[in-house]
ZAFIRO-339409 format. One record per residue (C-alpha): x, y, z. Coordinates in steps of 0.2 Angstrom, whole numbers. Example, Ala and Ser with C-alpha at 12.3 -4.5 7.8 and 13.67 -1.06 7.14 Angstrom:
% residues 2
site c1 62, c2 -22, c3 39
site c1 68, c2 -5, c3 36
***
This chain:
% residues 490
site c1 -346, c2 170, c3 -174
site c1 -350, c2 181, c3 -161
site c1 -369, c2 178, c3 -154
site c1 -379, c2 190, c3 -144
site c1 -381, c2 178, c3 -131
site c1 -374, c2 160, c3 -127
site c1 -381, c2 148, c3 -116
site c1 -367, c2 135, c3 -111
site c1 -364, c2 121, c3 -101
site c1 -382, c2 115, c3 -99
site c1 -393, c2 100, c3 -104
site c1 -405, c2 101, c3 -119
site c1 -421, c2 94, c3 -119
site c1 -435, c2 95, c3 -133
site c1 -449, c2 84, c3 -135
site c1 -441, c2 71, c3 -143
site c1 -422, c2 72, c3 -138
site c1 -411, c2 75, c3 -124
site c1 -393, c2 80, c3 -127
site c1 -377, c2 92, c3 -121
site c1 -375, c2 108, c3 -131
site c1 -372, c2 127, c3 -131
site c1 -386, c2 139, c3 -139
site c1 -382, c2 154, c3 -149
site c1 -394, c2 166, c3 -150
site c1 -394, c2 181, c3 -161
site c1 -409, c2 193, c3 -166
site c1 -419, c2 185, c3 -153
site c1 -417, c2 169, c3 -163
site c1 -409, c2 152, c3 -160
site c1 -394, c2 153, c3 -172
site c1 -383, c2 138, c3 -168
site c1 -383, c2 123, c3 -158
site c1 -365, c2 116, c3 -155
site c1 -350, c2 117, c3 -143
site c1 -337, c2 130, c3 -140
site c1 -351, c2 144, c3 -144
site c1 -345, c2 162, c3 -141
site c1 -358, c2 176, c3 -137
site c1 -357, c2 195, c3 -131
site c1 -366, c2 189, c3 -116
site c1 -365, c2 171, c3 -107
site c1 -376, c2 161, c3 -97
site c1 -369, c2 147, c3 -89
site c1 -381, c2 132, c3 -87
site c1 -368, c2 119, c3 -80
site c1 -379, c2 107, c3 -70
site c1 -396, c2 113, c3 -75
site c1 -410, c2 108, c3 -89
site c1 -411, c2 121, c3 -104
site c1 -431, c2 118, c3 -109
site c1 -443, c2 127, c3 -122
site c1 -451, c2 140, c3 -113
site c1 -468, c2 134, c3 -107
site c1 -483, c2 139, c3 -116
site c1 -499, c2 142, c3 -106
site c1 -514, c2 138, c3 -118
site c1 -528, c2 138, c3 -105
site c1 -530, c2 154, c3 -94
site c1 -541, c2 169, c3 -90
site c1 -533, c2 185, c3 -91
site c1 -541, c2 203, c3 -89
site c1 -558, c2 192, c3 -93
site c1 -577, c2 195, c3 -87
site c1 -587, c2 182, c3 -84
site c1 -606, c2 182, c3 -90
site c1 -612, c2 187, c3 -76
site c1 -599, c2 202, c3 -74
site c1 -586, c2 197, c3 -63
site c1 -567, c2 201, c3 -67
site c1 -553, c2 189, c3 -65
site c1 -541, c2 197, c3 -55
site c1 -526, c2 196, c3 -66
site c1 -524, c2 207, c3 -79
site c1 -510, c2 206, c3 -94
site c1 -497, c2 214, c3 -84
site c1 -498, c2 204, c3 -67
site c1 -504, c2 187, c3 -77
site c1 -490, c2 187, c3 -88
site c1 -477, c2 190, c3 -74
site c1 -483, c2 177, c3 -63
site c1 -484, c2 167, c3 -79
site c1 -465, c2 171, c3 -83
site c1 -460, c2 166, c3 -64
site c1 -467, c2 148, c3 -67
site c1 -456, c2 146, c3 -83
site c1 -468, c2 152, c3 -98
site c1 -462, c2 162, c3 -110
site c1 -479, c2 165, c3 -120
site c1 -496, c2 162, c3 -117
site c1 -514, c2 160, c3 -126
site c1 -528, c2 168, c3 -115
site c1 -546, c2 168, c3 -119
site c1 -555, c2 183, c3 -126
site c1 -572, c2 182, c3 -122
site c1 -588, c2 186, c3 -133
site c1 -603, c2 188, c3 -123
site c1 -621, c2 188, c3 -131
site c1 -624, c2 204, c3 -142
site c1 -605, c2 209, c3 -143
site c1 -598, c2 204, c3 -160
site c1 -581, c2 195, c3 -164
site c1 -571, c2 209, c3 -171
site c1 -577, c2 220, c3 -156
site c1 -572, c2 207, c3 -144
site c1 -556, c2 204, c3 -151
site c1 -553, c2 225, c3 -153
site c1 -557, c2 225, c3 -133
site c1 -544, c2 212, c3 -128
site c1 -531, c2 221, c3 -140
site c1 -534, c2 236, c3 -129
site c1 -531, c2 225, c3 -113
site c1 -516, c2 217, c3 -118
site c1 -506, c2 231, c3 -128
site c1 -493, c2 239, c3 -117
site c1 -496, c2 226, c3 -102
site c1 -488, c2 209, c3 -105
site c1 -471, c2 204, c3 -103
site c1 -472, c2 188, c3 -113
site c1 -479, c2 185, c3 -130
site c1 -498, c2 181, c3 -131
site c1 -511, c2 175, c3 -143
site c1 -530, c2 174, c3 -139
site c1 -542, c2 158, c3 -140
site c1 -559, c2 167, c3 -144
site c1 -573, c2 162, c3 -135
site c1 -588, c2 161, c3 -145
site c1 -606, c2 162, c3 -136
site c1 -617, c2 171, c3 -150
site c1 -614, c2 163, c3 -167
site c1 -624, c2 173, c3 -178
site c1 -626, c2 172, c3 -195
site c1 -614, c2 188, c3 -197
site c1 -601, c2 180, c3 -185
site c1 -601, c2 164, c3 -194
site c1 -600, c2 170, c3 -211
site c1 -588, c2 186, c3 -212
site c1 -582, c2 188, c3 -193
site c1 -574, c2 172, c3 -188
site c1 -565, c2 171, c3 -206
site c1 -558, c2 189, c3 -202
site c1 -552, c2 183, c3 -185
site c1 -544, c2 169, c3 -193
site c1 -534, c2 181, c3 -206
site c1 -529, c2 191, c3 -190
site c1 -521, c2 175, c3 -182
site c1 -534, c2 169, c3 -169
site c1 -535, c2 152, c3 -176
site c1 -544, c2 144, c3 -160
site c1 -558, c2 146, c3 -150
site c1 -568, c2 139, c3 -137
site c1 -587, c2 133, c3 -134
site c1 -598, c2 130, c3 -119
site c1 -611, c2 116, c3 -117
site c1 -615, c2 124, c3 -101
site c1 -619, c2 139, c3 -92
site c1 -635, c2 148, c3 -97
site c1 -626, c2 163, c3 -103
site c1 -614, c2 156, c3 -112
site c1 -619, c2 139, c3 -119
site c1 -623, c2 135, c3 -136
site c1 -635, c2 122, c3 -144
site c1 -630, c2 106, c3 -154
site c1 -634, c2 115, c3 -170
site c1 -623, c2 130, c3 -166
site c1 -610, c2 119, c3 -162
site c1 -611, c2 109, c3 -178
site c1 -611, c2 127, c3 -186
site c1 -595, c2 132, c3 -179
site c1 -585, c2 115, c3 -181
site c1 -588, c2 118, c3 -198
site c1 -583, c2 136, c3 -200
site c1 -568, c2 131, c3 -190
site c1 -563, c2 114, c3 -201
site c1 -565, c2 125, c3 -216
site c1 -552, c2 138, c3 -210
site c1 -539, c2 124, c3 -202
site c1 -544, c2 130, c3 -185
site c1 -546, c2 120, c3 -168
site c1 -562, c2 120, c3 -158
site c1 -560, c2 120, c3 -138
site c1 -574, c2 113, c3 -128
site c1 -581, c2 114, c3 -110
site c1 -589, c2 99, c3 -110
site c1 -603, c2 96, c3 -95
site c1 -621, c2 92, c3 -97
site c1 -631, c2 108, c3 -93
site c1 -647, c2 97, c3 -88
site c1 -639, c2 86, c3 -76
site c1 -630, c2 101, c3 -67
site c1 -646, c2 110, c3 -67
site c1 -657, c2 96, c3 -61
site c1 -645, c2 90, c3 -46
site c1 -642, c2 109, c3 -41
site c1 -659, c2 112, c3 -39
site c1 -664, c2 97, c3 -28
site c1 -647, c2 102, c3 -17
site c1 -653, c2 119, c3 -16
site c1 -671, c2 113, c3 -10
site c1 -664, c2 101, c3 2
site c1 -653, c2 116, c3 10
site c1 -636, c2 110, c3 5
site c1 -629, c2 125, c3 -1
site c1 -610, c2 124, c3 7
site c1 -596, c2 125, c3 -6
site c1 -593, c2 105, c3 -4
site c1 -609, c2 102, c3 -13
site c1 -602, c2 111, c3 -29
site c1 -592, c2 94, c3 -31
site c1 -608, c2 85, c3 -31
site c1 -619, c2 96, c3 -42
site c1 -606, c2 93, c3 -57
site c1 -606, c2 74, c3 -58
site c1 -594, c2 64, c3 -67
site c1 -609, c2 59, c3 -78
site c1 -611, c2 75, c3 -83
site c1 -594, c2 77, c3 -90
site c1 -595, c2 59, c3 -99
site c1 -612, c2 63, c3 -108
site c1 -606, c2 81, c3 -114
site c1 -589, c2 74, c3 -120
site c1 -597, c2 59, c3 -130
site c1 -608, c2 72, c3 -137
site c1 -595, c2 84, c3 -142
site c1 -585, c2 70, c3 -150
site c1 -599, c2 62, c3 -160
site c1 -604, c2 80, c3 -167
site c1 -585, c2 83, c3 -173
site c1 -584, c2 68, c3 -180
site c1 -601, c2 69, c3 -189
site c1 -591, c2 85, c3 -199
site c1 -575, c2 79, c3 -199
site c1 -567, c2 93, c3 -189
site c1 -554, c2 94, c3 -176
site c1 -560, c2 96, c3 -156
site c1 -551, c2 100, c3 -141
site c1 -559, c2 92, c3 -126
site c1 -551, c2 104, c3 -112
site c1 -550, c2 102, c3 -94
site c1 -553, c2 83, c3 -93
site c1 -557, c2 78, c3 -75
site c1 -565, c2 61, c3 -76
site c1 -559, c2 43, c3 -81
site c1 -574, c2 42, c3 -90
site c1 -570, c2 57, c3 -100
site c1 -553, c2 51, c3 -103
site c1 -558, c2 35, c3 -110
site c1 -569, c2 44, c3 -123
site c1 -554, c2 55, c3 -130
site c1 -542, c2 40, c3 -130
site c1 -555, c2 29, c3 -140
site c1 -559, c2 43, c3 -152
site c1 -541, c2 46, c3 -155
site c1 -538, c2 27, c3 -157
site c1 -551, c2 28, c3 -170
site c1 -543, c2 41, c3 -180
site c1 -552, c2 55, c3 -175
site c1 -545, c2 72, c3 -173
site c1 -550, c2 73, c3 -156
site c1 -536, c2 81, c3 -143
site c1 -538, c2 80, c3 -125
site c1 -532, c2 93, c3 -110
site c1 -530, c2 90, c3 -91
site c1 -526, c2 102, c3 -77
site c1 -514, c2 102, c3 -62
site c1 -529, c2 105, c3 -50
site c1 -535, c2 88, c3 -55
site c1 -519, c2 78, c3 -52
site c1 -515, c2 88, c3 -36
site c1 -531, c2 92, c3 -26
site c1 -547, c2 81, c3 -22
site c1 -565, c2 86, c3 -18
site c1 -562, c2 83, c3 0
site c1 -552, c2 102, c3 -1
site c1 -570, c2 108, c3 -3
site c1 -576, c2 102, c3 13
site c1 -565, c2 114, c3 24
site c1 -572, c2 124, c3 37
site c1 -584, c2 140, c3 33
site c1 -582, c2 146, c3 17
site c1 -563, c2 141, c3 15
site c1 -570, c2 127, c3 3
site c1 -574, c2 141, c3 -11
site c1 -556, c2 143, c3 -15
site c1 -556, c2 126, c3 -23
site c1 -571, c2 127, c3 -33
site c1 -569, c2 125, c3 -51
site c1 -578, c2 117, c3 -67
site c1 -578, c2 103, c3 -69
site c1 -576, c2 101, c3 -50
site c1 -560, c2 91, c3 -40
site c1 -564, c2 72, c3 -40
site c1 -555, c2 60, c3 -28
site c1 -538, c2 49, c3 -27
site c1 -544, c2 36, c3 -38
site c1 -548, c2 48, c3 -52
site c1 -530, c2 56, c3 -50
site c1 -523, c2 39, c3 -52
site c1 -531, c2 36, c3 -69
site c1 -528, c2 54, c3 -75
site c1 -510, c2 50, c3 -72
site c1 -510, c2 36, c3 -83
site c1 -519, c2 44, c3 -97
site c1 -506, c2 57, c3 -96
site c1 -492, c2 45, c3 -97
site c1 -498, c2 35, c3 -111
site c1 -503, c2 51, c3 -122
site c1 -522, c2 53, c3 -120
site c1 -519, c2 71, c3 -116
site c1 -510, c2 82, c3 -128
site c1 -507, c2 96, c3 -117
site c1 -507, c2 99, c3 -98
site c1 -514, c2 116, c3 -94
site c1 -518, c2 127, c3 -77
site c1 -533, c2 134, c3 -82
site c1 -529, c2 149, c3 -71
site c1 -546, c2 158, c3 -67
site c1 -541, c2 170, c3 -53
site c1 -555, c2 175, c3 -42
site c1 -549, c2 183, c3 -25
site c1 -557, c2 177, c3 -8
site c1 -567, c2 194, c3 -7
site c1 -581, c2 202, c3 -12
site c1 -573, c2 206, c3 -29
site c1 -572, c2 188, c3 -32
site c1 -578, c2 172, c3 -24
site c1 -588, c2 182, c3 -10
site c1 -596, c2 194, c3 -22
site c1 -614, c2 187, c3 -19
site c1 -611, c2 189, c3 0
site c1 -600, c2 180, c3 13
site c1 -612, c2 164, c3 15
site c1 -617, c2 164, c3 -3
site c1 -624, c2 146, c3 -9
site c1 -612, c2 136, c3 -20
site c1 -621, c2 140, c3 -35
site c1 -617, c2 157, c3 -36
site c1 -599, c2 156, c3 -31
site c1 -586, c2 161, c3 -45
site c1 -580, c2 146, c3 -52
site c1 -560, c2 144, c3 -55
site c1 -544, c2 146, c3 -45
site c1 -526, c2 153, c3 -49
site c1 -511, c2 143, c3 -55
site c1 -502, c2 149, c3 -69
site c1 -487, c2 150, c3 -60
site c1 -486, c2 132, c3 -53
site c1 -492, c2 122, c3 -68
site c1 -474, c2 119, c3 -73
site c1 -466, c2 116, c3 -57
site c1 -480, c2 104, c3 -51
site c1 -479, c2 92, c3 -66
site c1 -461, c2 93, c3 -65
site c1 -459, c2 88, c3 -47
site c1 -474, c2 76, c3 -47
site c1 -471, c2 70, c3 -64
site c1 -453, c2 71, c3 -69
site c1 -445, c2 71, c3 -52
site c1 -455, c2 56, c3 -46
site c1 -451, c2 44, c3 -62
site c1 -470, c2 47, c3 -69
site c1 -464, c2 57, c3 -84
site c1 -449, c2 58, c3 -96
site c1 -441, c2 75, c3 -97
site c1 -447, c2 73, c3 -115
site c1 -465, c2 70, c3 -111
site c1 -463, c2 85, c3 -99
site c1 -458, c2 98, c3 -114
site c1 -472, c2 90, c3 -126
site c1 -486, c2 93, c3 -113
site c1 -482, c2 108, c3 -108
site c1 -474, c2 118, c3 -123
site c1 -472, c2 108, c3 -138
site c1 -490, c2 100, c3 -141
site c1 -497, c2 118, c3 -137
site c1 -486, c2 125, c3 -150
site c1 -491, c2 112, c3 -164
site c1 -510, c2 113, c3 -159
site c1 -513, c2 131, c3 -159
site c1 -500, c2 137, c3 -174
site c1 -485, c2 142, c3 -166
site c1 -473, c2 128, c3 -171
site c1 -458, c2 129, c3 -174
site c1 -456, c2 147, c3 -170
site c1 -462, c2 142, c3 -153
site c1 -462, c2 127, c3 -141
site c1 -446, c2 120, c3 -147
site c1 -426, c2 122, c3 -148
site c1 -419, c2 122, c3 -165
site c1 -412, c2 133, c3 -175
site c1 -423, c2 147, c3 -181
site c1 -435, c2 146, c3 -167
site c1 -438, c2 160, c3 -156
site c1 -425, c2 161, c3 -141
site c1 -440, c2 156, c3 -129
site c1 -431, c2 146, c3 -116
site c1 -432, c2 143, c3 -97
site c1 -416, c2 136, c3 -88
site c1 -421, c2 124, c3 -75
site c1 -412, c2 119, c3 -58
site c1 -418, c2 101, c3 -57
site c1 -414, c2 97, c3 -39
site c1 -419, c2 115, c3 -31
site c1 -434, c2 112, c3 -18
site c1 -446, c2 124, c3 -12
site c1 -461, c2 127, c3 -2
site c1 -476, c2 135, c3 -11
site c1 -481, c2 151, c3 -5
site c1 -493, c2 164, c3 -11
site c1 -478, c2 177, c3 -12
site c1 -470, c2 166, c3 -25
site c1 -485, c2 168, c3 -36
site c1 -483, c2 185, c3 -41
site c1 -500, c2 187, c3 -47
site c1 -515, c2 198, c3 -40
site c1 -522, c2 184, c3 -29
site c1 -523, c2 183, c3 -11
site c1 -523, c2 165, c3 -9
site c1 -515, c2 150, c3 -18
site c1 -523, c2 133, c3 -18
site c1 -506, c2 123, c3 -17
site c1 -500, c2 133, c3 -2
site c1 -487, c2 122, c3 8
site c1 -484, c2 110, c3 -6
site c1 -466, c2 104, c3 -7
site c1 -461, c2 103, c3 -24
site c1 -442, c2 99, c3 -32
site c1 -437, c2 107, c3 -47
site c1 -439, c2 125, c3 -53
site c1 -437, c2 138, c3 -69
site c1 -422, c2 149, c3 -63
site c1 -421, c2 160, c3 -79
site c1 -433, c2 163, c3 -91
site c1 -429, c2 170, c3 -109
site c1 -441, c2 177, c3 -121
site c1 -435, c2 180, c3 -140
site c1 -418, c2 179, c3 -133
site c1 -420, c2 192, c3 -118
site c1 -421, c2 189, c3 -99
site c1 -437, c2 190, c3 -93
site c1 -436, c2 182, c3 -74
site c1 -417, c2 180, c3 -69
site c1 -411, c2 173, c3 -53
site c1 -429, c2 176, c3 -44
site c1 -432, c2 193, c3 -50
site c1 -441, c2 201, c3 -64
site c1 -430, c2 208, c3 -77
site c1 -442, c2 214, c3 -91
site c1 -453, c2 228, c3 -93
site c1 -472, c2 227, c3 -96
site c1 -477, c2 229, c3 -114
site c1 -462, c2 221, c3 -122
site c1 -473, c2 203, c3 -126
site c1 -479, c2 204, c3 -144
site c1 -496, c2 197, c3 -151
site c1 -493, c2 180, c3 -160
site c1 -502, c2 180, c3 -177
site c1 -505, c2 160, c3 -177
site c1 -506, c2 149, c3 -192
site c1 -518, c2 136, c3 -195
site c1 -513, c2 119, c3 -186
site c1 -507, c2 104, c3 -196
site c1 -520, c2 89, c3 -194
site c1 -509, c2 78, c3 -206
site c1 -509, c2 59, c3 -199
site c1 -528, c2 59, c3 -193
site c1 -537, c2 49, c3 -205
site c1 -554, c2 57, c3 -200
site c1 -570, c2 54, c3 -201
site c1 -582, c2 51, c3 -216
site c1 -600, c2 54, c3 -215
site c1 -611, c2 47, c3 -229
site c1 -627, c2 60, c3 -227
site c1 -615, c2 73, c3 -230
site c1 -604, c2 67, c3 -245
site c1 -614, c2 76, c3 -262
site c1 -610, c2 60, c3 -271
site c1 -620, c2 49, c3 -259
site c1 -634, c2 60, c3 -255
site c1 -642, c2 64, c3 -272
site c1 -628, c2 81, c3 -276
site c1 -633, c2 89, c3 -259
site c1 -618, c2 99, c3 -251
site c1 -627, c2 99, c3 -234
site c1 -610, c2 103, c3 -226
site c1 -607, c2 119, c3 -235
site c1 -627, c2 123, c3 -237
site c1 -623, c2 124, c3 -257
site c1 -631, c2 118, c3 -273
site c1 -621, c2 107, c3 -284
***
């Protein structure tokens, strides 16, 4: 049998296995795994690792903030940067703001993505205005459209929801097999300490880390988990940045709750000392939750190693270091009005490979799970995406595990004017990236045209194997027949 493309001579690694085999791809799908396969086109992967293409499931692309700031990357530049970093698909956010409908929001992001992305894409829907119409009609319509995950905020005045709204969203998601994601920080704590810092004249970027204390994250994560368990809904805590928060996720998972955790590259590679740079340079390192300390890095690595975190993301939030981004409120703006976020979509995989696999902290199989397979399973793309198996899309990244590079801005291929990881020495890089059997990056060159990426209509996730929770007060057999969970009479 002749295949369209054969990848030969490499070592294949999935989330569970590592083995030597050729891969035959036809019609964009993996058609065979074996030896001696023949194809019209061949890639020699001798001495290389052949991995599922990465799935970046936490990034902000062509997205306005609630205060009107636009990220620097659109679906063209953002997808190109992702591809150079070993990713073959991504799931950015589609942000609803107050006064916008859900359908209106998704239509807007369709117009931004179509004809632009070089890799396949989906959306997580950010919900900031959970009206009755949104909950009753528009969210179910979004699920039918293939948007099966969304995000809520417990902080930021223009985005945050209250606990009752959170329960409404969790319940609606549960009923449709969707996964809710949450930015968990206690808004009151942050406001309280920020007001006191500002009153004392402590306005430099370094004080951003002080204004978002670990206690704010821990309290909000605990509350978010409690609410999710109350209605037995699946929940992912995004960008966990503290040992206390990670411990809460680990404990909930041990107890059988449908709770998932994510951490990000910046929390393992940088510290809050990076905010304490001369002038406004520290603004480049402002993100929320903020960077912590070395002891926190060590704790987060341990949680990554033992499985507390299901996914590892970049939280790519690109705001340039100029008046379009970080300095939009002036060259000496106080920390409280500086855009939060930093770029990193091209470095998520190389940094985790270098610091995790190359240094013996993670196996190659853990790397694949954390960067592709778990994302595919949790966000309704598996087994089409996130693995190397017969019938899966030919989404593949071929890595040179010994290649060393020094991080530079030019290598990011994004629309940013800085990288917070400049000068880092990393070992292990993707050299060829395929999407549906087509080369998109090869030998350091982009070979795909913008617009070839397709929207991924995602399925509900499968949460089989998680015992979940049972709340007696929501059980009609125990509360005199009141079907409180769904607001109905019985």
